[in-house]
Every structure is written in structure tokens, then in C-alpha cells.
N, CA, C and O atoms as CSV, one atom per row, in Angstrom:
chain,resi,resn,atom,element,x,y,z
A,1,MET,N,N,0.844,-1.175,0.000
A,1,MET,CA,C,0.000,0.000,0.000
A,1,MET,C,C,0.885,1.231,0.000
A,1,MET,O,O,1.791,1.363,0.822
A,2,THR,N,N,0.613,2.119,-0.922
A,2,THR,CA,C,1.360,3.362,-0.974
A,2,THR,C,C,0.432,4.522,-0.653
A,2,THR,O,O,-0.785,4.425,-0.807
A,3,THR,N,N,1.026,5.615,-0.206
A,3,THR,CA,C,0.267,6.819,0.097
A,3,THR,C,C,0.699,7.904,-0.859
A,3,THR,O,O,1.890,8.128,-1.078
A,4,GLN,N,N,-0.282,8.571,-1.422
A,4,GLN,CA,C,-0.012,9.646,-2.377
A,4,GLN,C,C,-0.783,10.874,-1.907
A,4,GLN,O,O,-1.952,10.772,-1.535
A,5,THR,N,N,-0.127,12.040,-1.923
A,5,THR,CA,C,-0.779,13.283,-1.533
A,5,THR,C,C,-1.029,14.113,-2.777
A,5,THR,O,O,-0.133,14.310,-3.597
A,6,VAL,N,N,-2.257,14.598,-2.910
A,6,VAL,CA,C,-2.623,15.430,-4.058
A,6,VAL,C,C,-3.345,16.673,-3.550
A,6,VAL,O,O,-3.879,16.684,-2.441
A,7,THR,N,N,-3.354,17.704,-4.362
A,7,THR,CA,C,-4.082,18.924,-4.014
A,7,THR,C,C,-5.561,18.743,-4.356
A,7,THR,O,O,-5.942,17.812,-5.066
A,8,VAL,N,N,-6.379,19.650,-3.837
A,8,VAL,CA,C,-7.812,19.589,-4.108
A,8,VAL,C,C,-8.067,19.718,-5.605
A,8,VAL,O,O,-8.879,18.985,-6.169
A,9,GLU,N,N,-7.380,20.639,-6.234
A,9,GLU,CA,C,-7.552,20.841,-7.673
A,9,GLU,C,C,-7.144,19.601,-8.459
A,9,GLU,O,O,-7.826,19.206,-9.405
A,10,ASP,N,N,-6.037,18.993,-8.070
A,10,ASP,CA,C,-5.563,17.789,-8.738
A,10,ASP,C,C,-6.555,16.639,-8.527
A,10,ASP,O,O,-6.803,15.853,-9.441
A,11,ALA,N,N,-7.118,16.547,-7.320
A,11,ALA,CA,C,-8.094,15.493,-7.029
A,11,ALA,C,C,-9.353,15.668,-7.874
A,11,ALA,O,O,-9.926,14.682,-8.338
A,12,GLN,N,N,-9.789,16.912,-8.081
A,12,GLN,CA,C,-10.960,17.160,-8.910
A,12,GLN,C,C,-10.706,16.760,-10.353
A,12,GLN,O,O,-11.586,16.211,-11.015
A,13,ALA,N,N,-9.511,17.033,-10.838
A,13,ALA,CA,C,-9.184,16.738,-12.231
A,13,ALA,C,C,-8.957,15.240,-12.463
A,13,ALA,O,O,-9.209,14.742,-13.561
A,14,ARG,N,N,-8.483,14.517,-11.438
A,14,ARG,CA,C,-8.107,13.109,-11.607
A,14,ARG,C,C,-8.934,12.165,-10.746
A,14,ARG,O,O,-8.435,11.110,-10.354
A,15,LEU,N,N,-10.173,12.505,-10.442
A,15,LEU,CA,C,-10.974,11.726,-9.503
A,15,LEU,C,C,-11.094,10.259,-9.916
A,15,LEU,O,O,-10.897,9.375,-9.083
A,16,ALA,N,N,-11.406,9.987,-11.154
A,16,ALA,CA,C,-11.570,8.597,-11.600
A,16,ALA,C,C,-10.276,7.806,-11.407
A,16,ALA,O,O,-10.305,6.662,-10.953
A,17,GLU,N,N,-9.160,8.410,-11.748
A,17,GLU,CA,C,-7.866,7.739,-11.583
A,17,GLU,C,C,-7.564,7.490,-10.104
A,17,GLU,O,O,-7.080,6.418,-9.741
A,18,LEU,N,N,-7.845,8.469,-9.262
A,18,LEU,CA,C,-7.585,8.323,-7.833
A,18,LEU,C,C,-8.484,7.256,-7.209
A,18,LEU,O,O,-8.053,6.526,-6.316
A,19,LEU,N,N,-9.728,7.163,-7.674
A,19,LEU,CA,C,-10.621,6.112,-7.185
A,19,LEU,C,C,-10.087,4.734,-7.551
A,19,LEU,O,O,-10.147,3.809,-6.741
A,20,ASN,N,N,-9.568,4.590,-8.758
A,20,ASN,CA,C,-8.978,3.317,-9.170
A,20,ASN,C,C,-7.767,2.964,-8.309
A,20,ASN,O,O,-7.573,1.803,-7.949
A,21,LEU,N,N,-6.951,3.974,-7.977
A,21,LEU,CA,C,-5.791,3.740,-7.114
A,21,LEU,C,C,-6.243,3.300,-5.719
A,21,LEU,O,O,-5.651,2.401,-5.121
A,22,ALA,N,N,-7.288,3.939,-5.211
A,22,ALA,CA,C,-7.795,3.577,-3.884
A,22,ALA,C,C,-8.340,2.149,-3.897
A,22,ALA,O,O,-8.101,1.388,-2.960
A,23,GLN,N,N,-9.067,1.783,-4.946
A,23,GLN,CA,C,-9.595,0.420,-5.037
A,23,GLN,C,C,-8.483,-0.613,-5.121
A,23,GLN,O,O,-8.670,-1.764,-4.726
A,24,ALA,N,N,-7.335,-0.212,-5.628
A,24,ALA,CA,C,-6.191,-1.126,-5.729
A,24,ALA,C,C,-5.446,-1.242,-4.404
A,24,ALA,O,O,-4.469,-1.985,-4.311
A,25,GLY,N,N,-5.898,-0.514,-3.368
A,25,GLY,CA,C,-5.278,-0.634,-2.051
A,25,GLY,C,C,-4.408,0.529,-1.651
A,25,GLY,O,O,-3.767,0.479,-0.602
A,26,ASN,N,N,-4.364,1.571,-2.446
A,26,ASN,CA,C,-3.551,2.731,-2.121
A,26,ASN,C,C,-4.351,3.725,-1.285
A,26,ASN,O,O,-5.581,3.686,-1.254
A,27,GLU,N,N,-3.638,4.606,-0.615
A,27,GLU,CA,C,-4.264,5.649,0.195
A,27,GLU,C,C,-3.948,6.992,-0.454
A,27,GLU,O,O,-2.793,7.277,-0.771
A,28,ILE,N,N,-4.969,7.810,-0.650
A,28,ILE,CA,C,-4.803,9.118,-1.273
A,28,ILE,C,C,-5.144,10.172,-0.225
A,28,ILE,O,O,-6.239,10.162,0.337
A,29,ILE,N,N,-4.217,11.072,0.033
A,29,ILE,CA,C,-4.440,12.194,0.945
A,29,ILE,C,C,-4.720,13.423,0.096
A,29,ILE,O,O,-3.923,13.776,-0.773
A,30,ILE,N,N,-5.842,14.072,0.343
A,30,ILE,CA,C,-6.196,15.297,-0.378
A,30,ILE,C,C,-5.874,16.461,0.541
A,30,ILE,O,O,-6.373,16.539,1.663
A,31,ALA,N,N,-5.033,17.366,0.052
A,31,ALA,CA,C,-4.543,18.472,0.874
A,31,ALA,C,C,-4.786,19.806,0.187
A,31,ALA,O,O,-4.899,19.895,-1.035
A,32,GLU,N,N,-4.863,20.829,1.009
A,32,GLU,CA,C,-4.992,22.195,0.492
A,32,GLU,C,C,-4.061,23.085,1.314
A,32,GLU,O,O,-4.143,23.123,2.541
A,33,GLY,N,N,-3.194,23.786,0.631
A,33,GLY,CA,C,-2.232,24.644,1.314
A,33,GLY,C,C,-1.277,23.863,2.202
A,33,GLY,O,O,-0.814,24.382,3.218
A,34,GLY,N,N,-0.979,22.638,1.838
A,34,GLY,CA,C,-0.062,21.808,2.616
A,34,GLY,C,C,-0.708,21.122,3.809
A,34,GLY,O,O,-0.051,20.340,4.495
A,35,GLN,N,N,-1.980,21.398,4.069
A,35,GLN,CA,C,-2.697,20.787,5.191
A,35,GLN,C,C,-3.616,19.667,4.690
A,35,GLN,O,O,-4.442,19.909,3.810
A,36,PRO,N,N,-3.494,18.461,5.223
A,36,PRO,CA,C,-4.373,17.369,4.790
A,36,PRO,C,C,-5.827,17.659,5.169
A,36,PRO,O,O,-6.118,18.096,6.282
A,37,LEU,N,N,-6.729,17.408,4.224
A,37,LEU,CA,C,-8.160,17.627,4.440
A,37,LEU,C,C,-8.939,16.324,4.504
A,37,LEU,O,O,-9.864,16.185,5.303
A,38,ALA,N,N,-8.564,15.379,3.666
A,38,ALA,CA,C,-9.332,14.142,3.582
A,38,ALA,C,C,-8.418,12.997,3.170
A,38,ALA,O,O,-7.330,13.197,2.629
A,39,ARG,N,N,-8.900,11.796,3.445
A,39,ARG,CA,C,-8.170,10.589,3.062
A,39,ARG,C,C,-9.108,9.727,2.241
A,39,ARG,O,O,-10.235,9.452,2.652
A,40,LEU,N,N,-8.643,9.308,1.091
A,40,LEU,CA,C,-9.438,8.471,0.190
A,40,LEU,C,C,-8.884,7.056,0.241
A,40,LEU,O,O,-7.749,6.802,-0.163
A,41,VAL,N,N,-9.713,6.130,0.750
A,41,VAL,CA,C,-9.333,4.713,0.818
A,41,VAL,C,C,-10.518,3.879,0.370
A,41,VAL,O,O,-11.658,4.340,0.415
A,42,ALA,N,N,-10.258,2.671,-0.055
A,42,ALA,CA,C,-11.325,1.775,-0.483
A,42,ALA,C,C,-12.080,1.256,0.734
A,42,ALA,O,O,-11.511,1.116,1.816
A,43,ILE,N,N,-13.348,0.978,0.550
A,43,ILE,CA,C,-14.155,0.383,1.606
A,43,ILE,C,C,-13.926,-1.120,1.561
A,43,ILE,O,O,-14.107,-1.763,0.527
A,44,ALA,N,N,-13.524,-1.665,2.705
A,44,ALA,CA,C,-13.279,-3.099,2.772
A,44,ALA,C,C,-14.612,-3.829,2.814
A,44,ALA,O,O,-15.512,-3.454,3.566
A,45,GLU,N,N,-14.733,-4.861,2.013
A,45,GLU,CA,C,-15.955,-5.660,2.024
A,45,GLU,C,C,-15.967,-6.500,3.288
A,45,GLU,O,O,-14.988,-7.169,3.618
A,46,SER,N,N,-17.079,-6.453,3.981
A,46,SER,CA,C,-17.198,-7.276,5.178
A,46,SER,C,C,-18.284,-8.315,4.939
A,46,SER,O,O,-19.463,-7.994,4.784
A,47,LYS,N,N,-17.857,-9.540,4.917
A,47,LYS,CA,C,-18.801,-10.639,4.745
A,47,LYS,C,C,-19.265,-11.065,6.133
A,47,LYS,O,O,-18.471,-11.105,7.072
A,48,PRO,N,N,-20.543,-11.381,6.260
A,48,PRO,CA,C,-21.013,-11.825,7.572
A,48,PRO,C,C,-20.272,-13.088,8.008
A,48,PRO,O,O,-20.048,-14.005,7.217
A,49,LYS,N,N,-19.902,-13.108,9.275
A,49,LYS,CA,C,-19.197,-14.282,9.783
A,49,LYS,C,C,-20.165,-15.450,9.879
A,49,LYS,O,O,-21.332,-15.290,10.237
A,50,ARG,N,N,-19.665,-16.588,9.561
A,50,ARG,CA,C,-20.480,-17.789,9.604
A,50,ARG,C,C,-20.703,-18.200,11.061
A,50,ARG,O,O,-19.758,-18.297,11.843
A,51,ARG,N,N,-21.951,-18.435,11.404
A,51,ARG,CA,C,-22.293,-18.827,12.764
A,51,ARG,C,C,-22.156,-20.336,12.907
A,51,ARG,O,O,-22.489,-21.098,11.999
A,52,ILE,N,N,-21.663,-20.743,14.057
A,52,ILE,CA,C,-21.456,-22.162,14.319
A,52,ILE,C,C,-22.380,-22.575,15.450
A,52,ILE,O,O,-22.252,-22.092,16.575
A,53,ALA,N,N,-23.308,-23.467,15.151
A,53,ALA,CA,C,-24.255,-23.937,16.160
A,53,ALA,C,C,-23.529,-24.734,17.237
A,53,ALA,O,O,-22.691,-25.584,16.935
A,54,GLY,N,N,-23.859,-24.451,18.494
A,54,GLY,CA,C,-23.278,-25.199,19.605
A,54,GLY,C,C,-21.888,-24.757,19.992
A,54,GLY,O,O,-21.232,-25.444,20.776
A,55,LEU,N,N,-21.411,-23.646,19.482
A,55,LEU,CA,C,-20.040,-23.192,19.752
A,55,LEU,C,C,-19.819,-22.918,21.237
A,55,LEU,O,O,-18.744,-23.213,21.760
A,56,HIS,N,N,-20.808,-22.362,21.921
A,56,HIS,CA,C,-20.661,-22.014,23.337
A,56,HIS,C,C,-21.516,-22.901,24.238
A,56,HIS,O,O,-22.014,-22.460,25.274
A,57,ARG,N,N,-21.675,-24.134,23.834
A,57,ARG,CA,C,-22.491,-25.070,24.596
A,57,ARG,C,C,-21.937,-25.182,26.019
A,57,ARG,O,O,-20.739,-25.384,26.220
A,58,GLY,N,N,-22.837,-25.046,27.003
A,58,GLY,CA,C,-22.442,-25.162,28.405
A,58,GLY,C,C,-21.962,-23.862,29.018
A,58,GLY,O,O,-21.744,-23.819,30.229
A,59,LYS,N,N,-21.787,-22.808,28.250
A,59,LYS,CA,C,-21.297,-21.528,28.776
A,59,LYS,C,C,-22.444,-20.658,29.273
A,59,LYS,O,O,-22.236,-19.771,30.102
A,60,ILE,N,N,-23.627,-20.899,28.786
A,60,ILE,CA,C,-24.784,-20.094,29.153
A,60,ILE,C,C,-25.792,-21.001,29.846
A,60,ILE,O,O,-26.015,-22.132,29.413
A,61,TRP,N,N,-26.395,-20.512,30.910
A,61,TRP,CA,C,-27.395,-21.307,31.608
A,61,TRP,C,C,-28.571,-20.420,31.968
A,61,TRP,O,O,-28.470,-19.194,31.973
A,62,MET,N,N,-29.672,-21.056,32.263
A,62,MET,CA,C,-30.885,-20.355,32.635
A,62,MET,C,C,-31.456,-21.062,33.860
A,62,MET,O,O,-31.506,-22.291,33.906
A,63,SER,N,N,-31.884,-20.290,34.844
A,63,SER,CA,C,-32.414,-20.913,36.063
A,63,SER,C,C,-33.711,-21.662,35.756
A,63,SER,O,O,-34.402,-21.364,34.782
A,64,ASP,N,N,-34.023,-22.631,36.601
A,64,ASP,CA,C,-35.212,-23.453,36.383
A,64,ASP,C,C,-36.503,-22.654,36.479
A,64,ASP,O,O,-37.498,-23.005,35.844
A,65,ASP,N,N,-36.497,-21.576,37.272
A,65,ASP,CA,C,-37.714,-20.785,37.440
A,65,ASP,C,C,-37.742,-19.546,36.535
A,65,ASP,O,O,-38.432,-18.572,36.836
A,66,PHE,N,N,-37.017,-19.586,35.465
A,66,PHE,CA,C,-36.921,-18.443,34.554
A,66,PHE,C,C,-38.292,-17.950,34.083
A,66,PHE,O,O,-38.538,-16.745,34.037
A,67,ASP,N,N,-39.163,-18.863,33.742
A,67,ASP,CA,C,-40.448,-18.470,33.169
A,67,ASP,C,C,-41.592,-18.425,34.186
A,67,ASP,O,O,-42.760,-18.352,33.805
A,68,MET,N,N,-41.258,-18.467,35.467
A,68,MET,CA,C,-42.277,-18.373,36.514
A,68,MET,C,C,-42.723,-16.917,36.656
A,68,MET,O,O,-41.931,-16.000,36.439
A,69,PRO,N,N,-43.995,-16.704,37.022
A,69,PRO,CA,C,-44.458,-15.326,37.208
A,69,PRO,C,C,-43.689,-14.635,38.329
A,69,PRO,O,O,-43.300,-15.265,39.313
A,70,LEU,N,N,-43.482,-13.356,38.169
A,70,LEU,CA,C,-42.790,-12.578,39.189
A,70,LEU,C,C,-43.724,-12.372,40.374
A,70,LEU,O,O,-44.941,-12.313,40.201
A,71,PRO,N,N,-43.165,-12.263,41.578
A,71,PRO,CA,C,-44.021,-12.031,42.741
A,71,PRO,C,C,-44.640,-10.631,42.668
A,71,PRO,O,O,-44.029,-9.683,42.175
A,72,LEU,N,N,-45.860,-10.536,43.170
A,72,LEU,CA,C,-46.527,-9.242,43.195
A,72,LEU,C,C,-46.077,-8.483,44.431
A,72,LEU,O,O,-45.984,-9.054,45.518
A,73,PHE,N,N,-45.803,-7.220,44.271
A,73,PHE,CA,C,-45.396,-6.391,45.379
A,73,PHE,C,C,-46.616,-5.643,45.911
A,73,PHE,O,O,-47.460,-5.173,45.149
A,74,GLN,N,N,-46.684,-5.549,47.214
A,74,GLN,CA,C,-47.793,-4.816,47.818
A,74,GLN,C,C,-47.479,-3.345,47.785
A,74,GLN,O,O,-46.358,-2.928,48.075
A,75,LYS,N,N,-48.461,-2.573,47.435
A,75,LYS,CA,C,-48.288,-1.136,47.379
A,75,LYS,C,C,-48.351,-0.590,48.803
A,75,LYS,O,O,-49.311,-0.853,49.527
A,76,ILE,N,N,-47.368,0.141,49.190
A,76,ILE,CA,C,-47.312,0.715,50.533
A,76,ILE,C,C,-47.934,2.115,50.472
A,76,ILE,O,O,-47.471,2.983,49.732
A,77,THR,N,N,-48.963,2.308,51.245
A,77,THR,CA,C,-49.601,3.623,51.310
A,77,THR,C,C,-49.487,4.171,52.708
A,77,THR,O,O,-49.526,3.425,53.686
A,78,SER,N,N,-49.350,5.434,52.798
A,78,SER,CA,C,-49.230,6.022,54.136
A,78,SER,C,C,-50.437,6.836,54.491
A,78,SER,O,O,-50.502,7.402,55.582
């Protein structure tokens, strides 16, 4: 991966070329007056991770009374 710095004017004139460079894995810094303003990089594709059934078997438990009704609280009035 290489990094290339270009001016705003140069980026406007060469946008298609710079996008191709970014897609190829390069980083483009867009600067104005010697100060960096933006960084152009490709968006990494994120594939959903494959889920594995039973991976954490035995790590999670639920109490036997999980689905029992909660006790009613008496309202205290003074």
C-alpha cells in the first residue's frame, strides 16, 4: 500500500484515476495549502461471519424458574 498526496484541484481533475488507485489498495491524501483535508481509501468488504451452532455449549445457563411469574409487590400507602 502506498500513500499519495494530491491537491484539491488535482483530485478534482483526476478523480476517476484516484478512485482506481484507492480500489487497488492505495491511500490518497487530499490536501490544500499543505494541510491534509481528507483521506481516500477503499471500503473493505465485510462478509457476515459464519455462525457455528453449539459453539458455546455449556457456557450459558438459565435458572429453572426463569419463566415463573414474578411475585406481586404490595403497594405501601401512608
